C-alpha positions in Angstrom: 61.2 21.8 -1.7 57.7 19.9 -0.2 55.1 21.5 -2.8 57.7 20.8 -5.3 57.9 16.7 -4.5 54.2 16.8 -4.1 52.6 18.3 -6.7 55.1 16.0 -9.5 54.8 12.7 -7.8 50.4 13.3 -8.1 51.4 15.4 -11.3 52.9 12.0 -12.6 50.6 10.0 -12.1 48.4 12.3 -13.8 49.7 12.5 -16.6 50.0 8.1 -16.7 46.3 8.2 -16.0 45.6 10.3 -18.8 47.9 9.0 -21.8 46.7 5.5 -20.5 43.6 7.0 -21.1 44.1 8.3 -24.4 45.5 5.1 -25.8 42.4 3.6 -25.1 40.4 6.2 -27.6 36.8 6.0 -26.2 36.2 2.7 -24.9 33.4 3.3 -22.4 34.9 0.6 -20.3 38.7 0.4 -20.4 38.3 4.4 -20.0 36.1 3.5 -16.6 38.7 1.3 -15.6 41.7 3.1 -16.1 40.1 6.3 -14.5 39.0 4.5 -11.6 42.5 3.0 -10.9 44.2 6.2 -11.8 42.4 8.0 -8.6 43.4 5.2 -6.4 46.9 5.2 -7.1 47.2 9.3 -7.0 45.7 8.9 -3.4 48.2 6.3 -2.7 50.7 9.0 -4.1 49.7 11.7 -2.3 49.5 10.2 0.8 52.6 8.6 0.4 54.4 11.8 -0.5 52.8 13.4 2.1 53.8 10.9 5.3 57.8 11.2 3.6 58.0 15.2 2.9 56.0 16.5 6.2 56.0 13.4 8.6 52.5 13.1 9.6 49.3 11.6 8.5 47.6 13.3 5.7 44.0 14.3 8.1 43.2 15.6 4.4 42.4 12.4 2.9 41.2 10.4 6.4 38.9 7.9 5.7 36.6 8.5 8.4 33.3 10.1 6.7 34.8 9.6 3.6 32.1 8.6 1.8 29.6 10.1 3.0 31.8 13.2 2.0 32.2 11.9 -1.2 28.1 11.3 -1.8 27.3 15.0 -0.4 29.5 16.5 -2.6 28.5 14.6 -6.1 25.1 16.2 -5.3 25.6 19.8 -4.7 27.8 19.7 -7.6 25.2 17.3 -9.8 23.2 19.7 -8.0 24.5 23.4 -8.6 25.3 22.8 -12.4 21.6 21.3 -12.6 20.6 24.5 -11.5 22.6 25.9 -15.0 21.2 24.1 -17.6 17.5 24.7 -15.8 18.2 28.5 -15.8 19.8 28.0 -19.6 16.0 25.6 -20.4 14.1 28.6 -18.8 15.1 31.0 -21.9 15.2 28.6 -24.4 19.3 28.0 -24.3 19.1 24.6 -23.8 17.6 21.8 -26.4 17.0 18.0 -25.4 16.8 16.6 -28.8 16.7 12.8 -27.9 18.1 9.9 -25.6 22.4 9.5 -25.5 23.9 6.8 -24.9 24.4 5.2 -21.4 27.7 3.3 -22.5 29.5 6.8 -23.5 28.0 7.9 -19.8 29.4 4.9 -18.1 33.1 6.1 -19.6 32.3 9.0 -18.4 32.2 7.9 -15.3 36.3 7.3 -14.8 37.3 9.7 -16.9 35.9 12.9 -14.6 37.0 10.7 -11.1 40.4 10.9 -12.4 40.2 14.7 -13.6 38.5 15.5 -9.8 40.7 13.2 -7.9 44.1 14.2 -9.3 43.0 18.6 -9.3 42.1 18.4 -6.3 44.9 17.0 -4.8 46.8 18.8 -6.8 45.4 22.3 -6.5 43.6 22.2 -3.2 46.0 19.1 -1.0 49.0 20.6 -2.6 49.2 24.3 -3.6 46.6 26.0 -1.5 47.2 23.7 1.4 50.8 25.9 1.5 49.8 29.1 -0.2 48.0 29.6 2.9 50.1 28.9 5.3 51.7 31.7 4.2 49.5 33.9 3.2 46.1 32.9 4.8 42.8 32.1 3.7 41.6 34.9 1.2 44.5 35.3 -1.2 45.7 31.8 -0.9 42.3 31.5 -2.4 42.4 33.9 -4.6 46.3 33.1 -6.1 45.2 29.2 -6.7 41.2 29.5 -8.1 43.5 32.3 -10.3 46.2 29.4 -11.5 43.3 27.0 -11.9 41.6 28.9 -14.0 44.8 29.7 -16.6 45.0 26.4 -16.5 42.0 25.5 -18.7 43.5 28.2 -21.3 45.6 25.1 -22.3 42.1 23.6 -23.4 40.9 23.7 -27.2 38.2 26.3 -27.3 39.3 27.6 -24.6 38.9 31.8 -23.9 40.0 34.4 -21.6 36.2 34.9 -19.9 36.2 30.8 -19.7 39.6 30.5 -18.1 38.1 33.6 -15.9 34.6 32.1 -15.3 37.0 29.0 -14.2 38.6 30.6 -11.7 35.3 32.5 -9.9 33.0 29.4 -10.2 35.5 26.6 -9.9 38.2 27.7 -8.5 36.1 29.8 -5.6 34.1 26.9 -5.1 36.0 24.1 -4.6 38.4 25.2 -2.4 35.5 27.4 -0.3 34.6 23.7 -0.2 37.8 22.9 1.4 38.1 25.5 3.6 34.7 24.5 5.3 35.3 20.9 6.1 39.2 21.0 6.1 38.6 17.3 4.2 39.5 16.8 0.0 36.4 14.4 -0.5 33.6 17.0 -0.2 35.6 19.0 -3.1 36.2 15.8 -4.8 32.6 14.9 -5.5 31.4 18.8 -5.9 34.2 18.2 -8.6 32.9 14.7 -10.1 29.4 15.8 -9.7 29.9 18.5 -11.1 31.4 17.2 -14.1 30.0 14.4 -14.3 26.1 16.0 -14.6 28.2 19.0 -17.1 29.6 15.6 -19.3 27.8 12.2 -18.9 24.7 13.7 -17.9 23.7 16.7 -19.9 26.1 16.4 -22.9 27.4 19.9 -23.3 31.3 20.9 -24.1 33.1 20.7 -21.0 35.4 23.6 -20.2 36.6 24.1 -24.4 36.9 20.5 -24.8 34.2 20.1 -26.9 30.8 17.9 -26.6 30.4 14.9 -24.8 28.5 12.0 -25.0 26.5 11.0 -22.3 22.7 10.3 -21.3 21.3 12.8 -23.3 21.5 14.0 -26.5 21.3 18.0 -25.9 22.5 21.3 -27.5 22.5 25.1 -26.6 22.0 28.0 -28.8 21.6 32.4 -28.2 24.0 34.4 -26.8 27.5 33.4 -25.5 27.7 35.1 -22.8 24.3 32.6 -21.6 25.4 29.7 -22.8 29.1 29.4 -22.3 29.7 29.4 -26.2 32.1 27.1 -27.6 33.8 26.8 -24.0 30.6 25.1 -22.5 28.7 26.4 -19.7 31.1 26.8 -17.4 31.7 30.0 -18.8 28.0 31.0 -18.9 26.7 34.1 -16.6 24.8 31.4 -14.6 28.0 28.9 -14.1 29.9 32.6 -12.3 26.6 33.3 -10.5 26.0 30.3 -9.0 29.2 29.7 -8.3 30.1 32.9 -6.7 26.4 32.3 -4.1 27.5 28.8 -3.3 31.3 29.6 -2.1 29.9 32.5 0.2 28.0 29.8 1.3 31.3 27.0 2.2 33.1 30.4 3.2 30.6 31.7 6.1 30.4 27.6 6.8 34.3 28.1 7.4 34.0 31.3 8.7 31.2 29.7 11.9 33.8 27.0 12.5 36.8 29.0 12.7 38.1 27.7 9.5 39.9 30.7 8.2 43.0 31.7 8.8 45.3 35.0 8.4 48.0 36.1 6.8 51.1 34.8 8.7 53.3 38.2 9.3 57.4 37.7 8.2 59.5 36.9 11.2 61.5 40.2 11.2 58.1 42.4 11.1 56.2 40.3 13.9 59.9 41.0 15.9 60.2 44.3 14.8 55.9 44.8 16.2 57.1 43.3 19.6 60.2 45.4 20.4 57.9 48.8 19.9 55.2 47.1 21.5 57.3 47.0 24.5 
């Protein structure tokens, strides 16, 4: 019931926020305001529902170090996606056709902030954290990362490969960032940095939802395996490769810090094992 109550509370904020953003029909300044408001409200609701259901202060959203962790995550996310675009450009698959719009990018700040915060609270803060209590880090990462990928199958130009790519690169990378720090601020920043670079800077398709209008007017061409096709660069082999590398780096940090958790044995199995040992 902890999981259900926490998930529904944050999901309700995400739903209301998405409906409000849809109602302003892409107007940049209202989108910015409503997106940021959704992000802040989601954090407040998460803190409230965790206190009510777990009777503790959510250390994973501690305010100490919030700005530094979020900024580092944003820079890492933008840099990793920038590396994906650089790989595409080197092969002649990414083209800059001109300037985009500053106002379009402003609206995308709010939109991507809301998406980053609500999705991290739901998938890392609620689902992964509770799954890890029983399954251990490895199995919980695999299960919730797969679920994160499957969620993207509802998008307009979704493909099975795109969902798998999201599960590997994003589900793995974002969860590993949380495990390494045991804080949600770094993965929130990482998620936002990746999404904003993808939409607000390079103006590419985002998870099959169509192209966005950011700072650059751009296009891609070539093999769908390389460019991601209609799903966007998140379905590119470059994204999967870089996502795996970053995930491995975060998991190595988590191992060094002793943050990896084993699968919890069943109570009856534990008692039987102890009895045999005696």
